[in-house]
Backbone as JSON, one array per atom type, in Angstrom:
{
  "sequence": "MDYNSPEIQRLLTAITKRTENGLLSWTAPEYDPISFMTETEVEYEGYETENFAQNIAFCSKLKGGRMIWLEAYDSICFSPKGRFPSPDEGLFLRGLGYYTLRFLSPQGKVLYRMSAIIRQRGQYPLLCRLADAVFVCTQESFTRAAKRDPAAFLRFLHENDESGGLEQHPLSALMTEFYCHNRCRDFHLLAMSCATGQ",
  "N": [[75.32, 83.12, 99.75], [74.26, 83.46, 103.1], [76.16, 83.4, 106.16], [74.74, 82.35, 108.33], [72.81, 80.82, 107.12], [70.86, 77.83, 106.67], [72.05, 76.01, 104.87], [74.82, 76.69, 104.78], [75.46, 76.35, 107.46], [75.02, 73.59, 107.79], [76.96, 72.64, 106.03], [79.36, 73.62, 107.2], [79.22, 72.26, 109.64], [79.48, 69.6, 108.78], [82.06, 69.64, 107.59], [83.62, 70.35, 109.78], [83.18, 68.19, 111.57], [84.26, 66.09, 110.02], [86.9, 66.92, 109.92], [87.6, 66.88, 112.66], [87.38, 64.14, 113.1], [89.44, 63.13, 111.68], [89.07, 62.63, 108.98], [89.32, 64.46, 107.03], [91.93, 66.1, 105.6], [94.38, 68.68, 106.19], [96.64, 71.2, 105.03], [99.3, 73.6, 105.51], [100.09, 75.94, 103.57], [100.93, 78.59, 103.77], [102.6, 80.4, 106.23], [103.01, 82.61, 108.7], [104.9, 83.09, 111.36], [104.57, 83.65, 114.97], [104.68, 87.02, 115.84], [105.59, 90.31, 117.04], [103.86, 93.35, 117.38], [102.95, 96.8, 117.02], [99.97, 98.28, 116.44], [97.19, 99.96, 114.9], [94.19, 99.06, 116.15], [91.37, 98.72, 114.69], [89.21, 97.3, 115.4], [89.07, 97.61, 118.07], [88.11, 100.2, 119.04], [89.76, 101.89, 117.65], [92.26, 102.73, 118.7], [95.86, 102.63, 119.24], [97.46, 99.55, 119.89], [99.49, 97.15, 121.58], [100.52, 93.95, 120.52], [100.79, 90.36, 120.2], [100.92, 88.26, 117.36], [99.85, 85.84, 114.88], [99.77, 84.45, 111.57], [98.19, 82.33, 109.4], [97.59, 80.33, 106.54], [95.44, 77.79, 105.72], [94.8, 74.81, 103.85], [92.55, 72.54, 102.33], [92.17, 69.83, 100.22], [89.61, 68.59, 98.3], [87.68, 65.78, 97.02], [87.45, 65.54, 93.5], [88.7, 67.87, 92.89], [87.95, 70.21, 94.16], [88.48, 72.82, 96.63], [89.1, 73.93, 100.0], [89.81, 76.84, 101.73], [91.18, 78.18, 104.64], [91.92, 81.03, 106.15], [93.69, 82.16, 108.83], [94.06, 84.54, 111.25], [95.42, 85.18, 114.26], [95.43, 86.96, 117.32], [96.83, 88.35, 120.27], [96.01, 90.83, 122.34], [96.79, 93.83, 124.19], [95.15, 95.56, 126.65], [95.56, 98.19, 128.01], [95.86, 101.52, 126.98], [98.37, 102.37, 124.76], [100.55, 101.22, 126.13], [102.51, 98.51, 127.53], [101.25, 96.04, 129.67], [102.11, 95.52, 133.13], [103.0, 92.54, 134.99], [101.59, 92.49, 137.44], [99.23, 93.79, 137.09], [96.91, 92.47, 136.58], [94.27, 90.87, 134.64], [94.63, 91.71, 131.52], [94.68, 90.87, 128.96], [93.46, 90.42, 125.66], [91.87, 88.4, 123.33], [91.79, 87.91, 119.79], [90.45, 86.89, 116.74], [90.76, 86.72, 113.23], [89.17, 85.46, 110.64], [89.03, 83.97, 107.45], [87.09, 82.2, 105.22], [87.02, 80.14, 102.41], [85.47, 78.5, 99.69], [86.39, 76.72, 96.88], [85.93, 76.03, 93.4], [86.84, 73.25, 91.16], [88.06, 74.62, 89.11], [89.06, 76.82, 90.32], [87.34, 78.88, 90.89], [85.69, 81.04, 93.16], [83.3, 79.78, 95.2], [82.02, 80.25, 97.56], [82.48, 82.67, 100.09], [83.5, 83.96, 103.19], [84.15, 86.24, 105.85], [85.19, 86.87, 109.19], [85.46, 88.71, 112.19], [86.54, 87.69, 115.23], [85.72, 88.38, 118.34], [84.35, 87.52, 120.45], [83.77, 84.2, 121.07], [81.24, 83.13, 120.93], [79.92, 84.44, 118.91], [80.43, 83.31, 116.4], [80.2, 80.33, 116.51], [80.47, 77.84, 115.05], [82.42, 78.39, 113.09], [84.58, 78.98, 114.73], [84.9, 76.52, 115.99], [85.62, 74.95, 113.81], [88.07, 76.18, 113.11], [89.54, 75.59, 115.45], [89.67, 72.78, 115.21], [91.13, 72.48, 112.84], [93.6, 73.63, 113.54], [94.36, 71.81, 115.54], [94.57, 69.37, 114.13], [96.65, 69.87, 112.37], [98.91, 70.42, 113.85], [100.97, 68.56, 114.28], [102.52, 68.58, 111.97], [103.68, 71.11, 112.18], [105.11, 70.73, 114.5], [107.06, 68.97, 113.64], [108.55, 70.61, 112.06], [111.53, 72.6, 111.54], [113.23, 73.9, 114.38], [112.94, 77.27, 115.39], [115.18, 80.06, 115.41], [115.64, 81.7, 118.4], [116.88, 84.15, 118.64], [116.27, 85.97, 116.6], [113.61, 86.58, 117.15], [113.8, 87.67, 119.74], [115.41, 89.85, 119.2], [113.68, 91.31, 117.64], [111.71, 91.88, 119.54], [113.22, 93.52, 121.23], [113.71, 95.75, 119.61], [111.19, 96.82, 119.48], [110.55, 97.55, 122.01], [109.61, 99.98, 123.51], [108.65, 100.8, 126.0], [110.25, 99.52, 127.79], [109.7, 97.29, 129.34], [108.96, 95.03, 128.03], [110.67, 92.91, 127.13], [111.32, 91.45, 129.43], [108.93, 90.55, 130.32], [106.68, 88.02, 131.5], [104.87, 86.94, 129.59], [106.18, 87.44, 127.2], [108.3, 85.67, 127.38], [106.89, 83.27, 127.19], [105.82, 83.56, 124.6], [108.17, 83.56, 123.12], [108.98, 80.92, 123.48], [106.81, 79.61, 122.21], [107.22, 80.57, 119.61], [109.81, 79.57, 118.95], [109.38, 76.8, 118.87], [107.38, 76.45, 117.04], [104.71, 76.51, 117.96], [101.96, 76.91, 117.06], [99.33, 76.05, 117.38], [98.96, 76.12, 120.17], [99.23, 78.85, 120.6], [97.0, 79.78, 119.18], [94.89, 78.58, 120.69], [95.3, 79.87, 123.13], [94.82, 82.54, 122.4], [92.13, 82.33, 121.69], [91.08, 81.55, 124.14], [91.45, 83.9, 125.54], [89.73, 85.49, 124.08], [87.35, 84.34, 124.76], [87.27, 84.84, 127.4], [88.13, 83.2, 129.37]],
  "CA": [[74.58, 82.63, 100.9], [74.62, 84.03, 104.39], [76.82, 82.48, 107.09], [73.74, 81.72, 109.2], [71.83, 80.05, 106.36], [70.91, 76.4, 107.0], [72.97, 75.3, 103.98], [76.19, 76.93, 105.22], [75.62, 75.75, 108.78], [75.16, 72.14, 107.59], [78.26, 72.42, 105.39], [80.39, 73.83, 108.2], [79.13, 71.17, 110.6], [80.04, 68.39, 108.15], [83.5, 69.81, 107.43], [84.22, 70.34, 111.12], [83.15, 66.82, 112.08], [85.22, 65.3, 109.25], [88.24, 67.33, 110.36], [87.79, 66.36, 114.02], [87.49, 62.68, 113.05], [90.6, 62.76, 110.86], [88.66, 62.22, 107.64], [89.63, 65.57, 106.13], [93.29, 66.54, 105.93], [94.69, 70.07, 105.91], [98.04, 71.61, 104.98], [99.48, 75.03, 105.76], [101.04, 76.45, 102.58], [101.43, 79.91, 104.15], [102.74, 80.43, 107.68], [103.76, 83.72, 109.29], [104.93, 82.73, 112.78], [104.26, 84.67, 115.96], [105.48, 88.24, 115.82], [105.09, 91.35, 117.93], [103.63, 94.58, 116.61], [102.07, 97.85, 117.53], [99.15, 98.67, 115.3], [95.88, 100.51, 115.22], [93.18, 98.01, 116.13], [90.08, 99.35, 114.44], [88.18, 96.52, 116.07], [89.06, 98.03, 119.46], [87.89, 101.64, 119.18], [90.67, 102.66, 116.83], [93.51, 103.19, 119.3], [97.0, 101.74, 119.04], [97.65, 98.54, 120.93], [100.58, 96.22, 121.36], [100.0, 92.6, 120.5], [101.45, 89.26, 119.51], [100.0, 87.76, 116.34], [100.32, 84.88, 113.88], [98.92, 84.43, 110.4], [98.39, 81.05, 108.72], [96.58, 79.93, 105.56], [95.28, 76.34, 105.66], [94.1, 74.36, 102.64], [92.12, 71.14, 102.26], [91.76, 69.47, 98.87], [88.5, 67.64, 98.32], [87.55, 64.97, 95.81], [86.97, 66.28, 92.33], [89.5, 69.08, 92.66], [87.5, 71.37, 94.94], [89.36, 73.15, 97.74], [88.66, 74.81, 101.06], [90.89, 77.64, 102.31], [90.89, 78.87, 105.89], [92.99, 81.95, 106.52], [93.51, 82.42, 110.26], [94.91, 85.53, 111.91], [95.15, 85.2, 115.7], [96.13, 88.06, 117.98], [96.64, 88.58, 121.7], [96.18, 92.28, 122.47], [96.91, 94.35, 125.54], [94.13, 96.59, 126.77], [95.9, 99.57, 128.36], [96.19, 102.31, 125.78], [99.71, 102.89, 124.54], [101.64, 100.66, 126.93], [102.48, 97.08, 127.81], [100.89, 95.91, 131.09], [103.01, 94.78, 134.01], [102.33, 91.3, 135.43], [100.73, 92.65, 138.62], [98.05, 94.6, 136.77], [95.71, 91.66, 136.4], [93.95, 90.29, 133.34], [94.43, 92.73, 130.5], [94.84, 90.29, 127.63], [92.26, 90.18, 124.87], [92.13, 87.61, 122.13], [91.05, 88.28, 118.6], [90.69, 86.08, 115.55], [90.19, 87.2, 111.98], [89.16, 84.26, 109.82], [88.41, 84.02, 106.13], [86.82, 80.86, 104.73], [86.66, 80.15, 100.99], [85.27, 77.24, 98.98], [86.74, 76.93, 95.48], [85.61, 74.98, 92.43], [88.06, 72.68, 90.57], [88.67, 75.63, 88.23], [89.55, 77.92, 91.13], [86.32, 79.9, 91.09], [85.22, 81.12, 94.54], [81.89, 79.44, 95.29], [81.51, 80.88, 98.77], [83.53, 83.33, 100.87], [83.03, 84.75, 104.32], [85.17, 86.66, 106.79], [84.62, 87.25, 110.49], [86.33, 89.12, 113.29], [86.07, 86.99, 116.42], [86.07, 88.98, 119.63], [83.68, 86.6, 121.38], [83.58, 82.96, 120.31], [79.82, 82.86, 120.76], [79.4, 85.09, 117.7], [80.59, 82.39, 115.26], [80.66, 79.08, 117.16], [80.9, 76.8, 114.11], [83.68, 78.8, 112.48], [85.61, 78.82, 115.77], [85.12, 75.09, 116.19], [86.38, 74.49, 112.64], [89.44, 76.67, 113.25], [90.17, 74.78, 116.49], [89.93, 71.45, 114.68], [92.2, 72.58, 111.84], [94.85, 73.83, 114.28], [94.71, 70.58, 116.25], [94.96, 68.3, 113.2], [97.87, 70.22, 111.63], [100.02, 70.75, 114.75], [102.08, 67.62, 114.16], [103.42, 69.04, 110.89], [104.44, 72.23, 112.71], [106.04, 70.17, 115.48], [108.17, 68.36, 112.9], [109.33, 71.65, 111.38], [112.77, 72.98, 112.21], [113.13, 74.86, 115.47], [113.3, 78.62, 114.98], [116.2, 80.72, 116.22], [115.0, 82.72, 119.25], [117.59, 85.44, 118.57], [115.53, 86.88, 115.71], [112.41, 87.0, 117.86], [114.21, 88.54, 120.84], [115.88, 91.1, 118.6], [112.48, 92.03, 117.22], [111.13, 92.42, 120.76], [114.06, 94.62, 121.72], [113.51, 96.9, 118.73], [109.85, 97.37, 119.7], [110.34, 97.68, 123.45], [109.72, 101.39, 123.87], [108.35, 101.0, 127.41], [111.33, 98.95, 128.59], [109.28, 96.15, 130.14], [108.47, 93.95, 127.18], [111.56, 91.76, 127.01], [111.33, 90.68, 130.67], [107.57, 90.18, 130.69], [106.46, 86.56, 131.4], [104.2, 86.57, 128.35], [107.19, 87.44, 126.15], [109.03, 84.4, 127.5], [106.01, 82.24, 126.64], [105.74, 83.75, 123.16], [109.45, 83.11, 122.57], [108.89, 79.45, 123.46], [105.88, 79.25, 121.14], [107.87, 80.91, 118.34], [110.92, 78.65, 118.68], [108.92, 75.43, 118.63], [106.25, 76.47, 116.1], [103.51, 76.09, 118.71], [100.87, 77.77, 116.57], [98.06, 75.59, 117.97], [98.87, 76.63, 121.54], [98.97, 80.28, 120.5], [95.6, 79.92, 118.77], [94.01, 78.26, 121.81], [95.45, 80.94, 124.12], [94.12, 83.71, 121.88], [90.7, 82.07, 121.77], [90.71, 81.59, 125.56], [91.34, 85.33, 125.89], [88.51, 86.0, 123.44], [86.21, 83.79, 125.5], [87.31, 85.39, 128.74], [88.43, 82.12, 130.31]],
  "C": [[75.12, 83.25, 102.18], [75.24, 82.96, 105.29], [75.81, 81.71, 107.92], [72.68, 80.92, 108.45], [71.95, 78.58, 106.72], [71.92, 75.63, 106.15], [74.42, 75.45, 104.45], [76.44, 76.3, 106.59], [75.79, 74.22, 108.67], [76.53, 71.82, 106.99], [79.4, 72.56, 106.4], [80.4, 72.72, 109.25], [79.77, 69.91, 110.04], [81.56, 68.48, 108.03], [84.21, 69.74, 108.78], [84.28, 68.93, 111.68], [84.16, 65.94, 111.35], [86.65, 65.65, 109.65], [88.55, 66.76, 111.74], [88.01, 64.85, 114.04], [88.64, 62.2, 112.18], [90.27, 62.33, 109.45], [88.94, 63.28, 106.59], [91.01, 66.09, 106.54], [93.5, 67.98, 105.46], [96.2, 70.26, 105.85], [98.09, 73.11, 105.24], [100.51, 75.59, 104.78], [101.6, 77.83, 102.9], [101.43, 80.01, 105.67], [103.63, 81.61, 108.07], [103.76, 83.48, 110.79], [104.66, 83.92, 113.68], [105.22, 85.85, 115.84], [104.86, 89.25, 116.78], [104.92, 92.61, 117.11], [102.83, 95.58, 117.43], [101.28, 98.35, 116.33], [97.84, 99.26, 115.79], [94.85, 99.41, 115.06], [91.81, 98.67, 115.93], [88.96, 98.59, 115.12], [88.05, 96.93, 117.53], [89.12, 99.54, 119.56], [88.96, 102.49, 118.51], [91.96, 103.12, 117.46], [94.62, 102.17, 119.06], [97.12, 100.77, 120.2], [98.83, 97.66, 120.56], [100.02, 94.81, 121.4], [100.98, 91.62, 119.87], [100.44, 88.69, 118.52], [100.67, 86.7, 115.48], [99.3, 84.84, 112.76], [99.21, 83.15, 109.62], [97.25, 80.83, 107.73], [96.59, 78.41, 105.48], [94.5, 75.98, 104.4], [93.75, 72.89, 102.77], [91.62, 70.86, 100.85], [90.74, 68.35, 98.94], [88.5, 66.82, 97.03], [87.0, 65.82, 94.67], [87.68, 67.59, 92.11], [89.03, 70.31, 93.41], [88.44, 71.59, 96.13], [88.64, 74.04, 98.75], [89.9, 75.52, 101.58], [90.38, 78.28, 103.59], [92.1, 79.73, 106.23], [92.73, 82.42, 107.94], [94.54, 83.41, 110.76], [94.49, 85.56, 113.37], [96.0, 86.26, 116.35], [95.81, 88.07, 119.47], [97.01, 90.03, 121.95], [96.23, 92.67, 123.94], [96.04, 95.58, 125.67], [94.61, 97.99, 127.08], [96.38, 100.34, 127.14], [97.65, 102.75, 125.81], [100.81, 102.31, 125.41], [101.43, 99.17, 127.17], [102.19, 96.88, 129.29], [101.96, 95.16, 131.89], [102.27, 93.57, 134.55], [101.36, 91.49, 136.6], [99.47, 93.46, 138.35], [96.79, 93.78, 136.52], [95.5, 91.24, 134.96], [93.63, 91.39, 132.32], [94.48, 92.15, 129.09], [93.48, 90.11, 126.95], [92.64, 89.4, 123.63], [91.25, 88.07, 120.99], [91.42, 87.32, 117.49], [90.06, 86.75, 114.35], [90.3, 86.06, 110.99], [88.43, 84.49, 108.5], [88.3, 82.59, 105.62], [86.37, 80.96, 103.28], [86.51, 78.73, 100.47], [85.5, 77.51, 97.5], [86.33, 75.73, 94.63], [86.91, 74.38, 91.91], [88.79, 73.66, 89.65], [89.21, 76.83, 89.0], [88.56, 79.05, 91.35], [85.83, 79.87, 92.54], [83.71, 80.88, 94.56], [81.23, 80.09, 96.51], [82.69, 81.48, 99.53], [82.89, 84.09, 102.02], [84.22, 85.07, 105.21], [84.49, 87.09, 108.08], [85.72, 87.65, 111.44], [85.76, 88.52, 114.55], [86.61, 87.71, 117.65], [85.45, 88.21, 120.77], [83.34, 85.35, 120.58], [82.11, 82.64, 120.06], [79.22, 83.48, 119.52], [79.39, 84.13, 116.51], [81.05, 81.03, 115.78], [81.14, 78.01, 116.19], [82.23, 77.14, 113.46], [84.83, 78.64, 113.48], [85.93, 77.35, 115.99], [85.92, 74.5, 115.03], [87.83, 74.92, 112.75], [90.19, 75.87, 114.31], [90.58, 73.42, 115.93], [91.08, 71.46, 113.67], [93.55, 72.78, 112.53], [95.3, 72.54, 114.96], [95.24, 69.53, 115.27], [96.23, 68.62, 112.42], [99.08, 70.43, 112.53], [101.21, 69.81, 114.59], [103.06, 68.06, 113.06], [104.25, 70.24, 111.34], [105.48, 71.74, 113.72], [107.26, 69.57, 114.81], [109.05, 69.39, 112.21], [110.55, 72.03, 112.21], [112.5, 74.02, 113.29], [113.61, 76.22, 114.97], [114.3, 79.22, 115.95], [115.55, 81.81, 117.08], [115.64, 84.09, 119.14], [116.83, 86.44, 117.71], [114.3, 87.44, 116.41], [112.76, 87.99, 118.98], [114.72, 89.88, 120.34], [114.69, 91.96, 118.18], [111.78, 92.64, 118.44], [111.9, 93.64, 121.25], [113.84, 95.9, 120.91], [112.17, 97.58, 118.98], [109.55, 97.68, 121.16], [110.52, 99.12, 123.92], [109.5, 101.62, 125.37], [109.41, 100.42, 128.33], [110.94, 97.75, 129.42], [108.9, 94.92, 129.35], [109.36, 92.72, 127.22], [111.55, 90.87, 128.26], [109.94, 90.19, 131.09], [107.37, 88.67, 130.54], [105.79, 86.13, 130.1], [105.19, 86.55, 127.18], [108.01, 86.16, 126.17], [108.2, 83.26, 126.91], [105.94, 82.34, 125.12], [107.05, 83.33, 122.47], [109.48, 81.6, 122.45], [107.96, 78.99, 122.34], [106.53, 79.45, 119.77], [108.94, 79.87, 117.99], [110.45, 77.27, 118.25], [107.67, 75.36, 117.75], [104.95, 76.01, 116.76], [102.31, 76.96, 118.34], [99.52, 77.35, 117.14], [97.89, 76.17, 119.37], [98.61, 78.13, 121.54], [97.51, 80.53, 120.15], [94.66, 79.67, 119.95], [94.1, 79.31, 122.91], [94.68, 82.19, 123.67], [92.61, 83.53, 122.01], [90.21, 82.02, 123.22], [90.56, 83.03, 126.02], [90.08, 85.93, 125.28], [87.27, 85.53, 124.19], [86.12, 84.39, 126.9], [87.59, 84.34, 129.8], [89.93, 82.07, 130.59]]
}
């Protein structure tokens, strides 16, 4: 079935509303916290860009053994080609989400699967709303998790700081805070705000 089919839209609406109302619970069995990388963003004309990113797989178990998986990759990218922007250069941040949604039978058979690259939230409003709801309802479990050592994150930044301005950049300080306190929801909302242009 197509993402825009009435059946899928009704299903996504129901799942989103149940998640928002606390009637559907989610766990995060896979969590790659915020990291920094330089990679070729094929979604952005194929050039290399520096970005912060996180990758999380969420799971919800339904009655009868069925499951829903939402794999969420959020990224905050920097527009200038090949360099990290200085704070006085204005708004260069771009948000990107890459989401994969799967519905599984009790036997583990994939009943429905779709993936979407979110550069503008208006492209997939229901999928974005579901992702928002899942991040909001699971944040407490991340908050209870052990605080992460900032030294590993700062060391990683230092190793990737070819331009010499990354470690002192205000966004790096914010990302270090997000990393230490497992603030994956805040990172997601920031990435989506950048994708929306707000």
